[in-house]
N, C-alpha and C positions, 0 to 999 in steps of 0.2 A: 858813908854813902855807897850805894850799890854800884857796881860796875856791870854794864850790860854787854852781852855778846850780840853780834849781828845775827838775827834769825834767818837771814838768807844763806848763811854758811851751812855747809853740809851737816856737820855734827849738831848744830843748833836746830836746824830745820827738821831733822829726823827725830830729835828728842821731843820737840813740840808736837809735830804732826804724825810722826811714826810710832810714838809710844802712847799717845793719848787720843783714842778714837773720838771722844766727845768733842775735842777741839777741832779735829779734822772735819767732823760733821758740821759744826758751826761755820767753819771756814768755807767748805764746799757749798753749803746751802746759801751762803751769802754771795759767793763769787760766781758760781755756775749759773747758766740760764735755765733754771729749773722752775717749773710751774708750782703753784701753791700745793696742789695734790701730788706733786712729784718730788717733794723734799725728802732728803735722806733721814731715816729714823734710826737706823742701826747699820753698822758696817763691820766688816772683818778684813784684816790685812791679807794681801796676797804677795807671794814672792815676785820680785821683778824679773821679767824675761831677760835673756841675754841679747839685748838690742845692740847692734853694731855701734861701737863707740866712735865719736868724732875724733879724728887724728889730733893729738895734742890737747884734747879736752876731756880727758878721762876722769879727772877728779873734781871738776867744778860744776857737775850736774847733780844736784840733790834730787832724789826721786822717791815717791811713795805710791804704792798701788793697792787698791782695796775694792771690795764689792759690797753691795747692800743686800737687803732681804729680797729685793725684786730681781736680783741677778745682774743688775747694772754694774759696769766696771768703771772705775775712776783711776786715771793715771795723772799724777801731779809731778811736774818737774820744775825745778828752780835753776835758772841758767844765768850766770853772772855776765859772761861775755857772749854777745850775739854772733852767730854765724848762720848763714842760710841753711847749712846742713842740719841745724837744730830742728827746723820745721819738718824736714824729711824724717828725722829720727823719731819725733813724736808721732808722726803719721804712721811710721812702720810699727812702733810699739802698740798704738791703738788698733791698727789693722790686725796685728797678731792676736790681740785680745778678742776681737770679733771672731776670728777663725777658730780659736780654741774653745769657744763656748759649747760647740756641738760635738757629741760623740758620733761615731759611725751609725747611720740609720736614723738619727734624730731629725725631726722636722724643722725647717727653717723658721716657722713662726715662733719657735722657742727662743730665737735670738733676742738679746736685750741690748739696749744702747750702750755704747762705750764713749766715755768723755776723756779727752786728752787735754790737760790744762798746763800750758807753758807760761811760767812767770819769768819775765825778762827784766834784769836789773839795769838795762840800758835801752835807749831808743833805737829801733831798727828801721822804722818808717819815718825818716827825719823830715820829709816834706809834708806830712799829714798830721793834723792835730788829733786824729783818732788814736785811742790807746787800748780799746777793747776790741779784739778781732775774733769774730765768731765764724767758723767755717762748718758747713754741713752740705750734704748732697741735696741739690734742688733741681727741678726741671727748669730749663731756660725759659724765661718769660713768665713763669708761674712760681716765683720764689716763695710766695706766701701761702700757696694752696697745695702744692705738690712737693712734699719734703720727705726725704729718707733720713730718719733721725738716728739710725743705728750707729753712725760714726760722726762724732762732732769734735772739733778741735777749737780750743779757745787760747789765744795768746794775749797776755796783758803786759803792756810796757809800763813798768812801775814808776819811772820818773815823770810820766806825762799826766797821770790822772789828777783832777782837781780835788782839793780838800773838801769842797762842798759842790754839789751839783743837784739842781732841782729834779732832774730826771733819773737820778741814780739812787739805788737802795743805800740807806745810811750805813747799815752794817757792812755792806761790801766795801765802802770807802774806808771805814774804820779798820777793817782787817788789812786792807792794802796799805793804809797809813802805818800800821804796826810793822809791816814788812819793810816799808821804805824808811821810816823815821828812827826806829830803834837800832842803835849800834853803840860802839865803844865811846862815842862822843856824847851820848845821851846823859844829861844830868838830872833832868826832871821829865817824867813821863806825863804827857798831856792827860788832863783829868777825864776828857771824853773817852779815851781809850780804856782807862781804868774803870769807867762806869759800866763797861760790858764785862760780866764775870768771866766769860771764856777768854777774852783778850787780856784781862788782868792776870789770869792764870798763865797765859802764854808769856806775858811780860816777866812774871816771876821765874818761869823756866828759862828765860834769857839771861838771868843773873849769873855772873861768873861763879858764884858760890855753889850753883847747882851742878857743877862739872868736876870730874876727877882730874888729877894732873895729866893723865894720859889723854883725856878728851881735850884738855886745853892745849896740849902739845899738837894734837891733830888739828885743832882749830887754827893755830898759827901756821902750820904747814899748808893748810888749805889756802890761806890768803897768799902764801908764797906762790902756790900754783896759779892763782888768779892773776897775780902780777906777771908771772912768766907768760901766761897765755895772752895777756894784753900786749906784751912786748912782741910776742909771736905774730899777733894780728897786725900790729902797727908796722912791723918789719915787712910782712908779706904785702901789705897795702903799698908801702913805699917802693918796694921792688917792682910791683905791678905798675905803679904810676911811672916809675923811671923807665921801665921797659916800653910802656905805651908811648911816652914822650920820644924815646929814641926811635921807635918804629915810625911814628908820625913824621919826625924830622927827616929820616932816611927816605920815607915815601914821598915827602914833599920835594926833597932834592932830586929824587929820581924822576918825579913828575915834571919838574922844571927842565931837567936835562932832556927828557923825551920831547917835551913841548918845543924846546929850542930846536932840536934836531928835525922835528916834523915841520916847523915853520920854515927852516932853511930848505928842506926838500920841496915844500910847496912852492917856494919862491923860484927854485930852479926849474920846476915843472912849468910854472907860468911863463918863464922866459922861453923855454923850449917851445911851448904852444904858440907864443907870439911869433917866434922865428918860423915855425911851420906855416902860420897864416901868411907870413911875408914871403913864402916860397924859398926860404934859404936852403942851401944844400944840406943834406943829412950829415955829411962829414964835418961841415962847419958847425952845425948845432952840437955834434958830439964833442968837438974840440972846445966849444965855448962853454958848454954846461957840464961836461964830464959824464954825461949819460951815454949808455951803450946804444947801438943801432936798434937792438930789440926793444929797449925801454922807450926810445923815441917813437918807434913804430906802434907800440902799445898806446902811447899817448895820442898819437894821430888817429888811431882806430877807436879811441875812447875805452880801452880795456885796461889801462894801467894807471899808475899814479898813487899818491899817498892819501888822496881824498876818499 
């Protein structure tokens, strides 16, 4: 019985999509929001730019970059552990790809669209059922008619998408199921995945037998990094929550103390005002309330007090 490796891992992801352009074409045509006449026919790989790494997340982002015959650029990144910085990282990488398309003196109409695809192995919008997030530049109030298509970001939450959906492309869901369902625990690959030749080939490339001992060692170390990063995220979240709870408790205690002090001060001022209305001597009011002559004079003239 074959043992499968998780295609979301760096070494597996790159073997499937970084070494076999026809598989990447099938995957991108299914997953990206491309029109029928805008499908990718042929592509070539590009070197990844030196995008600033996310602290403590250097090893768990698998990425592939390519361009097609039209000059469009496609950046694909697989992220195991979500952090808000991942969205900015993909935006930065896609923006760099837009900027570097033109040489000095070339015309802006030569610019071609850049697509940044972020595949996320966990949910990051936990309150929303949406799993396919498509960002592009639009004019406010005219999102359907006035669009700048040259920079588009797509984020997909792999745990969320349904196995079947009437409004979704079948091939899109099958490719995403491949990423979500195939791993070391897989005993039998669903027949509907194997019915698609490209996905069946990707399944075969996920078999342990397709990897060298060095690649398998890297694969295991990759998951060690993923576990460390999960611990890092959990610890950071716990420290943040603890710090917030402490700050709130201290703030509440300080507020109560200030409130009590203000209440006492208002009570003393009220007594002093009542004594002034009764024409009591100033020195008597000072003695009774502990206020100074100046403070009592300010109360009498309506210029002082805690109110």
